[in-house]
PQR file of N, CA, C, O and H, with PARSE charges and radii, in Angstrom:
ATOM      1  N   MET A   1     -74.655-207.422 -79.472 -0.4000 1.5000
ATOM      2  CA  MET A   1     -73.972-208.598 -78.994 -0.0000 2.0000
ATOM      3  C   MET A   1     -73.171-208.188 -77.750  0.5500 1.7000
ATOM      4  O   MET A   1     -72.246-207.381 -77.840 -0.5500 1.4000
ATOM      5  N   VAL A   2     -73.527-208.741 -76.615 -0.4000 1.5000
ATOM      6  CA  VAL A   2     -72.881-208.366 -75.365 -0.0000 2.0000
ATOM      7  C   VAL A   2     -71.554-209.078 -75.184  0.5500 1.7000
ATOM      8  O   VAL A   2     -70.530-208.429 -74.967 -0.5500 1.4000
ATOM      9  H   VAL A   2     -74.278-209.397 -76.542  0.4000 1.0000
ATOM     10  N   GLY A   3     -71.552-210.370 -75.266 -0.4000 1.5000
ATOM     11  CA  GLY A   3     -70.333-211.152 -75.078 -0.0000 2.0000
ATOM     12  C   GLY A   3     -69.823-211.685 -76.395  0.5500 1.7000
ATOM     13  O   GLY A   3     -70.311-211.331 -77.468 -0.5500 1.4000
ATOM     14  H   GLY A   3     -72.384-210.897 -75.443  0.4000 1.0000
ATOM     15  N   ALA A   4     -68.848-212.529 -76.288 -0.4000 1.5000
ATOM     16  CA  ALA A   4     -68.291-213.141 -77.492 -0.0000 2.0000
ATOM     17  C   ALA A   4     -68.990-214.463 -77.752  0.5500 1.7000
ATOM     18  O   ALA A   4     -69.299-215.197 -76.812 -0.5500 1.4000
ATOM     19  H   ALA A   4     -68.452-212.817 -75.416  0.4000 1.0000
ATOM     20  N   PRO A   5     -69.243-214.775 -79.013 -0.5600 1.5000
ATOM     21  CA  PRO A   5     -69.783-216.090 -79.324  0.2800 2.0000
ATOM     22  C   PRO A   5     -68.763-217.169 -78.968  0.5500 1.7000
ATOM     23  O   PRO A   5     -67.563-216.898 -78.917 -0.5500 1.4000
ATOM     24  N   LYS A   6     -69.228-218.368 -78.727 -0.4000 1.5000
ATOM     25  CA  LYS A   6     -68.325-219.467 -78.379 -0.0000 2.0000
ATOM     26  C   LYS A   6     -67.679-220.024 -79.643  0.5500 1.7000
ATOM     27  O   LYS A   6     -68.364-220.324 -80.620 -0.5500 1.4000
ATOM     28  H   LYS A   6     -70.202-218.588 -78.769  0.4000 1.0000
ATOM     29  N   PHE A   7     -66.373-220.157 -79.614 -0.4000 1.5000
ATOM     30  CA  PHE A   7     -65.608-220.666 -80.743 -0.0000 2.0000
ATOM     31  C   PHE A   7     -64.711-221.808 -80.284  0.5500 1.7000
ATOM     32  O   PHE A   7     -64.453-221.988 -79.094 -0.5500 1.4000
ATOM     33  H   PHE A   7     -65.816-219.913 -78.819  0.4000 1.0000
ATOM     34  N   TYR A   8     -64.248-222.566 -81.259 -0.4000 1.5000
ATOM     35  CA  TYR A   8     -63.224-223.565 -81.002 -0.0000 2.0000
ATOM     36  C   TYR A   8     -61.882-222.843 -81.099  0.5500 1.7000
ATOM     37  O   TYR A   8     -61.485-222.429 -82.187 -0.5500 1.4000
ATOM     38  H   TYR A   8     -64.458-222.421 -82.226  0.4000 1.0000
ATOM     39  N   GLY A   9     -61.185-222.689 -79.986 -0.4000 1.5000
ATOM     40  CA  GLY A   9     -59.949-221.918 -79.936 -0.0000 2.0000
ATOM     41  C   GLY A   9     -58.830-222.446 -80.803  0.5500 1.7000
ATOM     42  O   GLY A   9     -57.919-221.698 -81.158 -0.5500 1.4000
ATOM     43  H   GLY A   9     -61.507-223.026 -79.101  0.4000 1.0000
ATOM     44  N   ASN A  10     -58.879-223.734 -81.155 -0.4000 1.5000
ATOM     45  CA  ASN A  10     -57.805-224.294 -81.966 -0.0000 2.0000
ATOM     46  C   ASN A  10     -58.025-224.072 -83.463  0.5500 1.7000
ATOM     47  O   ASN A  10     -57.140-224.371 -84.265 -0.5500 1.4000
ATOM     48  H   ASN A  10     -59.619-224.341 -80.867  0.4000 1.0000
ATOM     49  N   LEU A  11     -59.187-223.556 -83.847 -0.4000 1.5000
ATOM     50  CA  LEU A  11     -59.444-223.255 -85.253 -0.0000 2.0000
ATOM     51  C   LEU A  11     -58.881-221.884 -85.601  0.5500 1.7000
ATOM     52  O   LEU A  11     -58.670-221.041 -84.730 -0.5500 1.4000
ATOM     53  H   LEU A  11     -59.906-223.313 -83.195  0.4000 1.0000
ATOM     54  N   PHE A  12     -58.645-221.682 -86.878 -0.4000 1.5000
ATOM     55  CA  PHE A  12     -58.271-220.374 -87.389 -0.0000 2.0000
ATOM     56  C   PHE A  12     -59.554-219.650 -87.782  0.5500 1.7000
ATOM     57  O   PHE A  12     -60.573-220.297 -88.027 -0.5500 1.4000
ATOM     58  H   PHE A  12     -58.817-222.367 -87.587  0.4000 1.0000
ATOM     59  N   GLY A  13     -59.524-218.328 -87.847 -0.4000 1.5000
ATOM     60  CA  GLY A  13     -60.710-217.561 -88.211 -0.0000 2.0000
ATOM     61  C   GLY A  13     -61.296-218.004 -89.540  0.5500 1.7000
ATOM     62  O   GLY A  13     -62.507-218.186 -89.663 -0.5500 1.4000
ATOM     63  H   GLY A  13     -58.697-217.803 -87.649  0.4000 1.0000
ATOM     64  N   TYR A  14     -60.436-218.178 -90.530 -0.4000 1.5000
ATOM     65  CA  TYR A  14     -60.884-218.611 -91.853 -0.0000 2.0000
ATOM     66  C   TYR A  14     -61.474-220.017 -91.784  0.5500 1.7000
ATOM     67  O   TYR A  14     -62.495-220.298 -92.413 -0.5500 1.4000
ATOM     68  H   TYR A  14     -59.452-218.030 -90.430  0.4000 1.0000
ATOM     69  N   GLY A  15     -60.835-220.889 -91.026 -0.4000 1.5000
ATOM     70  CA  GLY A  15     -61.325-222.262 -90.888 -0.0000 2.0000
ATOM     71  C   GLY A  15     -62.688-222.320 -90.226  0.5500 1.7000
ATOM     72  O   GLY A  15     -63.528-223.143 -90.589 -0.5500 1.4000
ATOM     73  H   GLY A  15     -60.006-220.661 -90.516  0.4000 1.0000
ATOM     74  N   TYR A  16     -62.906-221.446 -89.254 -0.4000 1.5000
ATOM     75  CA  TYR A  16     -64.207-221.380 -88.598 -0.0000 2.0000
ATOM     76  C   TYR A  16     -65.292-220.995 -89.601  0.5500 1.7000
ATOM     77  O   TYR A  16     -66.372-221.585 -89.621 -0.5500 1.4000
ATOM     78  H   TYR A  16     -62.223-220.777 -88.959  0.4000 1.0000
ATOM     79  N   LEU A  17     -64.989-219.994 -90.434 -0.4000 1.5000
ATOM     80  CA  LEU A  17     -65.972-219.576 -91.426 -0.0000 2.0000
ATOM     81  C   LEU A  17     -66.204-220.651 -92.477  0.5500 1.7000
ATOM     82  O   LEU A  17     -67.321-220.792 -92.974 -0.5500 1.4000
ATOM     83  H   LEU A  17     -64.112-219.514 -90.418  0.4000 1.0000
ATOM     84  N   LYS A  18     -65.173-221.410 -92.825 -0.4000 1.5000
ATOM     85  CA  LYS A  18     -65.348-222.532 -93.756 -0.0000 2.0000
ATOM     86  C   LYS A  18     -66.290-223.567 -93.154  0.5500 1.7000
ATOM     87  O   LYS A  18     -67.149-224.111 -93.849 -0.5500 1.4000
ATOM     88  H   LYS A  18     -64.265-221.295 -92.422  0.4000 1.0000
ATOM     89  N   LEU A  19     -66.130-223.836 -91.867 -0.4000 1.5000
ATOM     90  CA  LEU A  19     -67.001-224.778 -91.174 -0.0000 2.0000
ATOM     91  C   LEU A  19     -68.441-224.284 -91.188  0.5500 1.7000
ATOM     92  O   LEU A  19     -69.358-225.057 -91.465 -0.5500 1.4000
ATOM     93  H   LEU A  19     -65.433-223.394 -91.303  0.4000 1.0000
ATOM     94  N   MET A  20     -68.650-223.007 -90.893 -0.4000 1.5000
ATOM     95  CA  MET A  20     -69.989-222.430 -90.907 -0.0000 2.0000
ATOM     96  C   MET A  20     -70.573-222.429 -92.320  0.5500 1.7000
ATOM     97  O   MET A  20     -71.774-222.635 -92.494 -0.5500 1.4000
ATOM     98  H   MET A  20     -67.905-222.379 -90.668  0.4000 1.0000
ATOM     99  N   ALA A  21     -69.733-222.199 -93.325 -0.4000 1.5000
ATOM    100  CA  ALA A  21     -70.194-222.150 -94.712 -0.0000 2.0000
ATOM    101  C   ALA A  21     -70.726-223.496 -95.180  0.5500 1.7000
ATOM    102  O   ALA A  21     -71.590-223.548 -96.055 -0.5500 1.4000
ATOM    103  H   ALA A  21     -68.757-222.032 -93.184  0.4000 1.0000
ATOM    104  N   LYS A  22     -70.224-224.580 -94.612 -0.4000 1.5000
ATOM    105  CA  LYS A  22     -70.717-225.905 -94.988 -0.0000 2.0000
ATOM    106  C   LYS A  22     -72.185-226.075 -94.617  0.5500 1.7000
ATOM    107  O   LYS A  22     -72.885-226.909 -95.192 -0.5500 1.4000
ATOM    108  H   LYS A  22     -69.522-224.537 -93.901  0.4000 1.0000
ATOM    109  N   LEU A  23     -72.644-225.286 -93.661 -0.4000 1.5000
ATOM    110  CA  LEU A  23     -74.045-225.345 -93.254 -0.0000 2.0000
ATOM    111  C   LEU A  23     -74.951-224.595 -94.225  0.5500 1.7000
ATOM    112  O   LEU A  23     -76.163-224.808 -94.240 -0.5500 1.4000
ATOM    113  H   LEU A  23     -72.076-224.609 -93.194  0.4000 1.0000
ATOM    114  N   ILE A  24     -74.365-223.720 -95.032 -0.4000 1.5000
ATOM    115  CA  ILE A  24     -75.135-222.899 -95.958 -0.0000 2.0000
ATOM    116  C   ILE A  24     -74.701-223.240 -97.379  0.5500 1.7000
ATOM    117  O   ILE A  24     -73.576-222.940 -97.779 -0.5500 1.4000
ATOM    118  H   ILE A  24     -73.380-223.547 -95.020  0.4000 1.0000
ATOM    119  N   VAL A  25     -75.578-223.854 -98.126 -0.4000 1.5000
ATOM    120  CA  VAL A  25     -75.267-224.281 -99.488 -0.0000 2.0000
ATOM    121  C   VAL A  25     -74.983-223.065-100.368  0.5500 1.7000
ATOM    122  O   VAL A  25     -75.694-222.062-100.304 -0.5500 1.4000
ATOM    123  H   VAL A  25     -76.492-224.097 -97.801  0.4000 1.0000
ATOM    124  N   GLY A  26     -73.954-223.165-101.175 -0.4000 1.5000
ATOM    125  CA  GLY A  26     -73.633-222.117-102.128 -0.0000 2.0000
ATOM    126  C   GLY A  26     -72.656-221.067-101.640  0.5500 1.7000
ATOM    127  O   GLY A  26     -72.366-220.116-102.367 -0.5500 1.4000
ATOM    128  H   GLY A  26     -73.377-223.980-101.227  0.4000 1.0000
ATOM    129  N   THR A  27     -72.142-221.211-100.436 -0.4000 1.5000
ATOM    130  CA  THR A  27     -71.163-220.259 -99.917 -0.0000 2.0000
ATOM    131  C   THR A  27     -69.783-220.630-100.445  0.5500 1.7000
ATOM    132  O   THR A  27     -69.345-221.774-100.316 -0.5500 1.4000
ATOM    133  H   THR A  27     -72.377-221.983 -99.845  0.4000 1.0000
ATOM    134  N   SER A  28     -69.111-219.665-101.033 -0.4000 1.5000
ATOM    135  CA  SER A  28     -67.802-219.925-101.635 -0.0000 2.0000
ATOM    136  C   SER A  28     -66.675-219.328-100.791  0.5500 1.7000
ATOM    137  O   SER A  28     -66.912-218.563 -99.856 -0.5500 1.4000
ATOM    138  H   SER A  28     -69.467-218.736-101.138  0.4000 1.0000
ATOM    139  N   ASP A  29     -65.456-219.695-101.145 -0.4000 1.5000
ATOM    140  CA  ASP A  29     -64.283-219.108-100.491 -0.0000 2.0000
ATOM    141  C   ASP A  29     -64.247-217.599-100.715  0.5500 1.7000
ATOM    142  O   ASP A  29     -63.796-216.846 -99.852 -0.5500 1.4000
ATOM    143  H   ASP A  29     -65.264-220.316-101.905  0.4000 1.0000
ATOM    144  N   LYS A  30     -64.723-217.166-101.874 -0.4000 1.5000
ATOM    145  CA  LYS A  30     -64.774-215.738-102.186 -0.0000 2.0000
ATOM    146  C   LYS A  30     -65.706-215.014-101.211  0.5500 1.7000
ATOM    147  O   LYS A  30     -65.406-213.903-100.775 -0.5500 1.4000
ATOM    148  H   LYS A  30     -65.089-217.778-102.576  0.4000 1.0000
ATOM    149  N   ASP A  31     -66.831-215.638-100.870 -0.4000 1.5000
ATOM    150  CA  ASP A  31     -67.761-215.060 -99.899 -0.0000 2.0000
ATOM    151  C   ASP A  31     -67.110-214.932 -98.523  0.5500 1.7000
ATOM    152  O   ASP A  31     -67.306-213.936 -97.827 -0.5500 1.4000
ATOM    153  H   ASP A  31     -67.075-216.541-101.223  0.4000 1.0000
ATOM    154  N   ILE A  32     -66.345-215.932 -98.142 -0.4000 1.5000
ATOM    155  CA  ILE A  32     -65.662-215.911 -96.845 -0.0000 2.0000
ATOM    156  C   ILE A  32     -64.628-214.794 -96.815  0.5500 1.7000
ATOM    157  O   ILE A  32     -64.539-214.047 -95.840 -0.5500 1.4000
ATOM    158  H   ILE A  32     -66.185-216.741 -98.707  0.4000 1.0000
ATOM    159  N   ASP A  33     -63.851-214.682 -97.884 -0.4000 1.5000
ATOM    160  CA  ASP A  33     -62.858-213.601 -97.966 -0.0000 2.0000
ATOM    161  C   ASP A  33     -63.526-212.234 -97.876  0.5500 1.7000
ATOM    162  O   ASP A  33     -63.033-211.337 -97.192 -0.5500 1.4000
ATOM    163  H   ASP A  33     -63.923-215.288 -98.676  0.4000 1.0000
ATOM    164  N   LYS A  34     -64.648-212.083 -98.567 -0.4000 1.5000
ATOM    165  CA  LYS A  34     -65.363-210.804 -98.559 -0.0000 2.0000
ATOM    166  C   LYS A  34     -65.893-210.479 -97.166  0.5500 1.7000
ATOM    167  O   LYS A  34     -65.831-209.329 -96.730 -0.5500 1.4000
ATOM    168  H   LYS A  34     -65.049-212.812 -99.122  0.4000 1.0000
ATOM    169  N   SER A  35     -66.412-211.480 -96.469 -0.4000 1.5000
ATOM    170  CA  SER A  35     -66.950-211.237 -95.127 -0.0000 2.0000
ATOM    171  C   SER A  35     -65.841-210.854 -94.150  0.5500 1.7000
ATOM    172  O   SER A  35     -66.037-209.970 -93.316 -0.5500 1.4000
ATOM    173  H   SER A  35     -66.463-212.414 -96.823  0.4000 1.0000
ATOM    174  N   LEU A  36     -64.688-211.499 -94.241 -0.4000 1.5000
ATOM    175  CA  LEU A  36     -63.558-211.136 -93.382 -0.0000 2.0000
ATOM    176  C   LEU A  36     -63.095-209.711 -93.666  0.5500 1.7000
ATOM    177  O   LEU A  36     -62.730-208.972 -92.751 -0.5500 1.4000
ATOM    178  H   LEU A  36     -64.529-212.217 -94.918  0.4000 1.0000
ATOM    179  N   GLU A  37     -63.114-209.338 -94.931 -0.4000 1.5000
ATOM    180  CA  GLU A  37     -62.707-207.982 -95.299 -0.0000 2.0000
ATOM    181  C   GLU A  37     -63.701-206.947 -94.761  0.5500 1.7000
ATOM    182  O   GLU A  37     -63.293-205.895 -94.267 -0.5500 1.4000
ATOM    183  H   GLU A  37     -63.410-209.938 -95.674  0.4000 1.0000
ATOM    184  N   LEU A  38     -64.987-207.239 -94.852 -0.4000 1.5000
ATOM    185  CA  LEU A  38     -66.008-206.293 -94.394 -0.0000 2.0000
ATOM    186  C   LEU A  38     -65.936-206.002 -92.901  0.5500 1.7000
ATOM    187  O   LEU A  38     -66.236-204.887 -92.474 -0.5500 1.4000
ATOM    188  H   LEU A  38     -65.318-208.093 -95.253  0.4000 1.0000
ATOM    189  N   VAL A  39     -65.546-206.980 -92.110 -0.4000 1.5000
ATOM    190  CA  VAL A  39     -65.472-206.765 -90.657 -0.0000 2.0000
ATOM    191  C   VAL A  39     -64.058-206.417 -90.197  0.5500 1.7000
ATOM    192  O   VAL A  39     -63.809-206.293 -88.998 -0.5500 1.4000
ATOM    193  H   VAL A  39     -65.303-207.886 -92.457  0.4000 1.0000
ATOM    194  N   GLY A  40     -63.131-206.260 -91.144 -0.4000 1.5000
ATOM    195  CA  GLY A  40     -61.781-205.821 -90.810 -0.0000 2.0000
ATOM    196  C   GLY A  40     -60.864-206.908 -90.290  0.5500 1.7000
ATOM    197  O   GLY A  40     -59.908-206.619 -89.571 -0.5500 1.4000
ATOM    198  H   GLY A  40     -63.333-206.360 -92.118  0.4000 1.0000
ATOM    199  N   LEU A  41     -61.142-208.161 -90.643 -0.4000 1.5000
ATOM    200  CA  LEU A  41     -60.314-209.273 -90.159 -0.0000 2.0000
ATOM    201  C   LEU A  41     -59.607-210.026 -91.282  0.5500 1.7000
ATOM    202  O   LEU A  41     -59.121-211.138 -91.072 -0.5500 1.4000
ATOM    203  H   LEU A  41     -61.919-208.396 -91.227  0.4000 1.0000
ATOM    204  N   LYS A  42     -59.547-209.432 -92.465 -0.4000 1.5000
ATOM    205  CA  LYS A  42     -58.949-210.132 -93.600 -0.0000 2.0000
ATOM    206  C   LYS A  42     -57.522-210.580 -93.315  0.5500 1.7000
ATOM    207  O   LYS A  42     -57.145-211.702 -93.654 -0.5500 1.4000
ATOM    208  H   LYS A  42     -59.941-208.529 -92.636  0.4000 1.0000
ATOM    209  N   ASP A  43     -56.733-209.719 -92.701 -0.4000 1.5000
ATOM    210  CA  ASP A  43     -55.333-210.052 -92.414 -0.0000 2.0000
ATOM    211  C   ASP A  43     -55.180-210.979 -91.216  0.5500 1.7000
ATOM    212  O   ASP A  43     -54.090-211.501 -90.979 -0.5500 1.4000
ATOM    213  H   ASP A  43     -57.039-208.808 -92.426  0.4000 1.0000
ATOM    214  N   ARG A  44     -56.245-211.191 -90.461 -0.4000 1.5000
ATOM    215  CA  ARG A  44     -56.164-212.004 -89.245 -0.0000 2.0000
ATOM    216  C   ARG A  44     -56.821-213.375 -89.413  0.5500 1.7000
ATOM    217  O   ARG A  44     -56.868-214.153 -88.461 -0.5500 1.4000
ATOM    218  H   ARG A  44     -57.130-210.767 -90.654  0.4000 1.0000
ATOM    219  N   GLY A  45     -57.324-213.679 -90.600 -0.4000 1.5000
ATOM    220  CA  GLY A  45     -58.038-214.928 -90.839 -0.0000 2.0000
ATOM    221  C   GLY A  45     -57.203-216.183 -90.653  0.5500 1.7000
ATOM    222  O   GLY A  45     -57.755-217.265 -90.452 -0.5500 1.4000
ATOM    223  H   GLY A  45     -57.285-213.047 -91.374  0.4000 1.0000
ATOM    224  N   LYS A  46     -55.894-216.061 -90.714 -0.4000 1.5000
ATOM    225  CA  LYS A  46     -55.010-217.224 -90.580 -0.0000 2.0000
ATOM    226  C   LYS A  46     -54.476-217.394 -89.162  0.5500 1.7000
ATOM    227  O   LYS A  46     -53.592-218.216 -88.921 -0.5500 1.4000
ATOM    228  H   LYS A  46     -55.446-215.183 -90.877  0.4000 1.0000
ATOM    229  N   GLU A  47     -55.018-216.610 -88.217 -0.4000 1.5000
ATOM    230  CA  GLU A  47     -54.604-216.724 -86.815 -0.0000 2.0000
ATOM    231  C   GLU A  47     -55.606-217.577 -86.047  0.5500 1.7000
ATOM    232  O   GLU A  47     -56.791-217.611 -86.380 -0.5500 1.4000
ATOM    233  H   GLU A  47     -55.736-215.942 -88.413  0.4000 1.0000
ATOM    234  N   LYS A  48     -55.120-218.262 -85.020 -0.4000 1.5000
ATOM    235  CA  LYS A  48     -56.002-219.091 -84.201 -0.0000 2.0000
ATOM    236  C   LYS A  48     -56.989-218.221 -83.432  0.5500 1.7000
ATOM    237  O   LYS A  48     -56.658-217.125 -82.980 -0.5500 1.4000
ATOM    238  H   LYS A  48     -54.157-218.233 -84.750  0.4000 1.0000
ATOM    239  N   LEU A  49     -58.197-218.731 -83.296 -0.4000 1.5000
ATOM    240  CA  LEU A  49     -59.244-217.991 -82.597 -0.0000 2.0000
ATOM    241  C   LEU A  49     -58.894-217.726 -81.140  0.5500 1.7000
ATOM    242  O   LEU A  49     -59.356-216.741 -80.564 -0.5500 1.4000
ATOM    243  H   LEU A  49     -58.466-219.622 -83.663  0.4000 1.0000
ATOM    244  N   ALA A  50     -58.091-218.581 -80.544 -0.4000 1.5000
ATOM    245  CA  ALA A  50     -57.693-218.396 -79.143 -0.0000 2.0000
ATOM    246  C   ALA A  50     -56.912-217.094 -78.952  0.5500 1.7000
ATOM    247  O   ALA A  50     -56.873-216.550 -77.848 -0.5500 1.4000
ATOM    248  H   ALA A  50     -57.716-219.381 -81.012  0.4000 1.0000
ATOM    249  N   SER A  51     -56.294-216.598 -80.018 -0.4000 1.5000
ATOM    250  CA  SER A  51     -55.517-215.358 -79.914 -0.0000 2.0000
ATOM    251  C   SER A  51     -56.358-214.113 -80.203  0.5500 1.7000
ATOM    252  O   SER A  51     -55.857-212.995 -80.085 -0.5500 1.4000
ATOM    253  H   SER A  51     -56.326-217.040 -80.915  0.4000 1.0000
ATOM    254  N   TYR A  52     -57.612-214.287 -80.573 -0.4000 1.5000
ATOM    255  CA  TYR A  52     -58.478-213.153 -80.903 -0.0000 2.0000
ATOM    256  C   TYR A  52     -58.927-212.422 -79.643  0.5500 1.7000
ATOM    257  O   TYR A  52     -59.172-213.039 -78.607 -0.5500 1.4000
ATOM    258  H   TYR A  52     -58.019-215.195 -80.668  0.4000 1.0000
ATOM    259  N   SER A  53     -59.029-211.108 -79.746 -0.4000 1.5000
ATOM    260  CA  SER A  53     -59.583-210.307 -78.651 -0.0000 2.0000
ATOM    261  C   SER A  53     -61.103-210.483 -78.638  0.5500 1.7000
ATOM    262  O   SER A  53     -61.678-211.056 -79.563 -0.5500 1.4000
ATOM    263  H   SER A  53     -58.830-210.607 -80.588  0.4000 1.0000
ATOM    264  N   LEU A  54     -61.735-209.991 -77.597 -0.4000 1.5000
ATOM    265  CA  LEU A  54     -63.190-210.072 -77.497 -0.0000 2.0000
ATOM    266  C   LEU A  54     -63.847-209.403 -78.695  0.5500 1.7000
ATOM    267  O   LEU A  54     -64.777-209.958 -79.281 -0.5500 1.4000
ATOM    268  H   LEU A  54     -61.268-209.525 -76.845  0.4000 1.0000
ATOM    269  N   ARG A  55     -63.378-208.225 -79.064 -0.4000 1.5000
ATOM    270  CA  ARG A  55     -63.968-207.499 -80.198 -0.0000 2.0000
ATOM    271  C   ARG A  55     -63.785-208.262 -81.505  0.5500 1.7000
ATOM    272  O   ARG A  55     -64.693-208.291 -82.335 -0.5500 1.4000
ATOM    273  H   ARG A  55     -62.623-207.774 -78.588  0.4000 1.0000
ATOM    274  N   MET A  56     -62.634-208.874 -81.694 -0.4000 1.5000
ATOM    275  CA  MET A  56     -62.397-209.657 -82.906 -0.0000 2.0000
ATOM    276  C   MET A  56     -63.349-210.844 -82.965  0.5500 1.7000
ATOM    277  O   MET A  56     -63.869-211.162 -84.035 -0.5500 1.4000
ATOM    278  H   MET A  56     -61.896-208.851 -81.019  0.4000 1.0000
ATOM    279  N   LYS A  57     -63.585-211.496 -81.848 -0.4000 1.5000
ATOM    280  CA  LYS A  57     -64.521-212.620 -81.806 -0.0000 2.0000
ATOM    281  C   LYS A  57     -65.936-212.157 -82.111  0.5500 1.7000
ATOM    282  O   LYS A  57     -66.692-212.863 -82.779 -0.5500 1.4000
ATOM    283  H   LYS A  57     -63.163-211.238 -80.979  0.4000 1.0000
ATOM    284  N   GLN A  58     -66.296-210.984 -81.628 -0.4000 1.5000
ATOM    285  CA  GLN A  58     -67.619-210.444 -81.919 -0.0000 2.0000
ATOM    286  C   GLN A  58     -67.763-210.154 -83.409  0.5500 1.7000
ATOM    287  O   GLN A  58     -68.803-210.438 -84.004 -0.5500 1.4000
ATOM    288  H   GLN A  58     -65.682-210.411 -81.085  0.4000 1.0000
ATOM    289  N   LYS A  59     -66.729-209.595 -84.004 -0.4000 1.5000
ATOM    290  CA  LYS A  59     -66.761-209.318 -85.440 -0.0000 2.0000
ATOM    291  C   LYS A  59     -66.879-210.611 -86.236  0.5500 1.7000
ATOM    292  O   LYS A  59     -67.657-210.692 -87.187 -0.5500 1.4000
ATOM    293  H   LYS A  59     -65.885-209.364 -83.521  0.4000 1.0000
ATOM    294  N   LEU A  60     -66.115-211.612 -85.850 -0.4000 1.5000
ATOM    295  CA  LEU A  60     -66.175-212.893 -86.545 -0.0000 2.0000
ATOM    296  C   LEU A  60     -67.562-213.505 -86.403  0.5500 1.7000
ATOM    297  O   LEU A  60     -68.081-214.099 -87.347 -0.5500 1.4000
ATOM    298  H   LEU A  60     -65.483-211.547 -85.077  0.4000 1.0000
ATOM    299  N   GLY A  61     -68.159-213.361 -85.235 -0.4000 1.5000
ATOM    300  CA  GLY A  61     -69.508-213.870 -85.015 -0.0000 2.0000
ATOM    301  C   GLY A  61     -70.544-213.204 -85.900  0.5500 1.7000
ATOM    302  O   GLY A  61     -71.567-213.809 -86.221 -0.5500 1.4000
ATOM    303  H   GLY A  61     -67.738-212.878 -84.468  0.4000 1.0000
ATOM    304  N   MET A  62     -70.295-211.975 -86.295 -0.4000 1.5000
ATOM    305  CA  MET A  62     -71.229-211.257 -87.169 -0.0000 2.0000
ATOM    306  C   MET A  62     -71.105-211.686 -88.625  0.5500 1.7000
ATOM    307  O   MET A  62     -72.044-211.495 -89.398 -0.5500 1.4000
ATOM    308  H   MET A  62     -69.464-211.484 -86.035  0.4000 1.0000
ATOM    309  N   THR A  63     -69.990-212.252 -89.012 -0.4000 1.5000
ATOM    310  CA  THR A  63     -69.760-212.530 -90.429 -0.0000 2.0000
ATOM    311  C   THR A  63     -70.747-213.516 -91.014  0.5500 1.7000
ATOM    312  O   THR A  63     -71.144-213.367 -92.170 -0.5500 1.4000
ATOM    313  H   THR A  63     -69.227-212.407 -88.384  0.4000 1.0000
ATOM    314  N   TYR A  64     -71.155-214.517 -90.254 -0.4000 1.5000
ATOM    315  CA  TYR A  64     -72.077-215.484 -90.837 -0.0000 2.0000
ATOM    316  C   TYR A  64     -73.514-214.988 -90.811  0.5500 1.7000
ATOM    317  O   TYR A  64     -74.422-215.714 -91.216 -0.5500 1.4000
ATOM    318  H   TYR A  64     -70.833-214.637 -89.315  0.4000 1.0000
ATOM    319  N   GLN A  65     -73.734-213.775 -90.344 -0.4000 1.5000
ATOM    320  CA  GLN A  65     -75.049-213.160 -90.408 -0.0000 2.0000
ATOM    321  C   GLN A  65     -75.148-212.199 -91.589  0.5500 1.7000
ATOM    322  O   GLN A  65     -76.207-211.621 -91.834 -0.5500 1.4000
ATOM    323  H   GLN A  65     -72.996-213.185 -90.015  0.4000 1.0000
ATOM    324  N   LEU A  66     -74.060-212.027 -92.314 -0.4000 1.5000
ATOM    325  CA  LEU A  66     -74.064-211.162 -93.487 -0.0000 2.0000
ATOM    326  C   LEU A  66     -74.909-211.809 -94.581  0.5500 1.7000
ATOM    327  O   LEU A  66     -75.018-213.035 -94.627 -0.5500 1.4000
ATOM    328  H   LEU A  66     -73.199-212.496 -92.115  0.4000 1.0000
ATOM    329  N   PRO A  67     -75.504-211.013 -95.455 -0.5600 1.5000
ATOM    330  CA  PRO A  67     -76.466-211.517 -96.441  0.2800 2.0000
ATOM    331  C   PRO A  67     -75.977-212.655 -97.328  0.5500 1.7000
ATOM    332  O   PRO A  67     -76.762-213.540 -97.669 -0.5500 1.4000
ATOM    333  N   TYR A  68     -74.711-212.657 -97.708 -0.4000 1.5000
ATOM    334  CA  TYR A  68     -74.237-213.686 -98.634 -0.0000 2.0000
ATOM    335  C   TYR A  68     -73.668-214.889 -97.914  0.5500 1.7000
ATOM    336  O   TYR A  68     -73.165-215.803 -98.568 -0.5500 1.4000
ATOM    337  H   TYR A  68     -74.074-211.938 -97.431  0.4000 1.0000
ATOM    338  N   LEU A  69     -73.726-214.926 -96.598 -0.4000 1.5000
ATOM    339  CA  LEU A  69     -73.303-216.110 -95.839 -0.0000 2.0000
ATOM    340  C   LEU A  69     -74.462-216.653 -95.055  0.5500 1.7000
ATOM    341  O   LEU A  69     -74.316-217.650 -94.348 -0.5500 1.4000
ATOM    342  H   LEU A  69     -74.134-214.183 -96.067  0.4000 1.0000
TER
END
């Protein structure tokens, strides 16, 4: 991944993943928490995406490609 995926800056990291999870049937809040933990963003999930660094946005972009999401 060269650049950062496009996000809605006013959303929070967790909220973005909740939005993406609605597209995939059977994704739970537990799955979202696990994906944030795997990419090292568990403590940052409640921050607005506009405050994320490029690397953080790249990590968040990878979360919905994980097997359980």
